[in-house]
C-alpha positions as CSV (number, residue, x, y, z in Angstrom):
1,A,4.6,-32.9,-42.8
2,S,1.0,-31.9,-43.4
3,L,0.2,-32.5,-39.7
4,Q,3.3,-30.8,-38.3
5,K,2.6,-27.3,-39.6
6,P,-0.8,-26.8,-37.9
7,L,0.5,-28.4,-34.7
8,A,3.6,-26.1,-34.8
9,I,1.4,-23.0,-35.3
10,T,-0.8,-24.0,-32.4
11,V,2.2,-24.7,-30.1
12,I,4.0,-21.5,-31.0
13,G,0.7,-19.5,-30.6
14,G,0.1,-21.0,-27.2
15,L,3.6,-20.1,-26.1
16,L,3.3,-16.6,-27.3
17,V,-0.1,-16.1,-25.6
18,S,1.1,-17.6,-22.3
19,A,4.3,-15.4,-22.4
20,V,2.2,-12.2,-23.0
21,L,-0.2,-13.1,-20.2
22,T,2.6,-13.9,-17.8
23,L,4.9,-11.0,-18.5
24,I,2.4,-8.2,-19.3
25,V,-1.2,-8.8,-18.5
26,I,-0.9,-10.4,-15.0
27,P,1.5,-7.7,-13.6
28,L,-0.7,-5.0,-15.1
29,V,-3.9,-6.3,-13.5
30,Y,-2.1,-6.8,-10.2
31,T,-0.9,-3.1,-10.3
32,W,-4.4,-1.9,-11.1
33,L,-6.0,-3.9,-8.3
34,E,-3.4,-2.6,-5.9
35,D,-4.1,1.0,-7.0
36,I,-7.8,0.4,-6.5
37,N,-7.2,-1.0,-3.1
38,D,-5.1,2.0,-2.1
39,M,-7.8,4.4,-3.3
40,A,-10.5,2.5,-1.4
41,A,-8.4,2.5,1.7
42,G,-8.0,6.3,1.4
43,F,-11.7,6.8,0.8
44,F,-12.8,4.8,3.8
45,Q,-10.1,6.2,6.2
46,K,-11.5,8.7,8.7
47,K,-10.3,12.3,8.1
48,G,-7.9,13.7,10.7
49,R,-6.5,10.3,11.7
50,T,-3.2,9.0,10.6
51,K,-1.9,5.5,10.4
52,G,0.5,4.1,12.9
53,M,1.1,4.5,16.6
54,S,0.1,7.5,18.6
55,S,2.6,10.1,19.7
56,N,1.9,9.4,23.4
57,A,3.5,6.0,23.3
């Protein structure tokens, strides 16, 4: 019993940390990186030009 308590605390702590990383941190970082990518794309896009096909197609 003296070995089971520290092991249980470690296992439960690891499960909690991995759940928080998977459900909260990773999606948050992905969203931030996507926003940064969108801002960078808008910053480097030439003014007066739009994305997509031309109207003369």
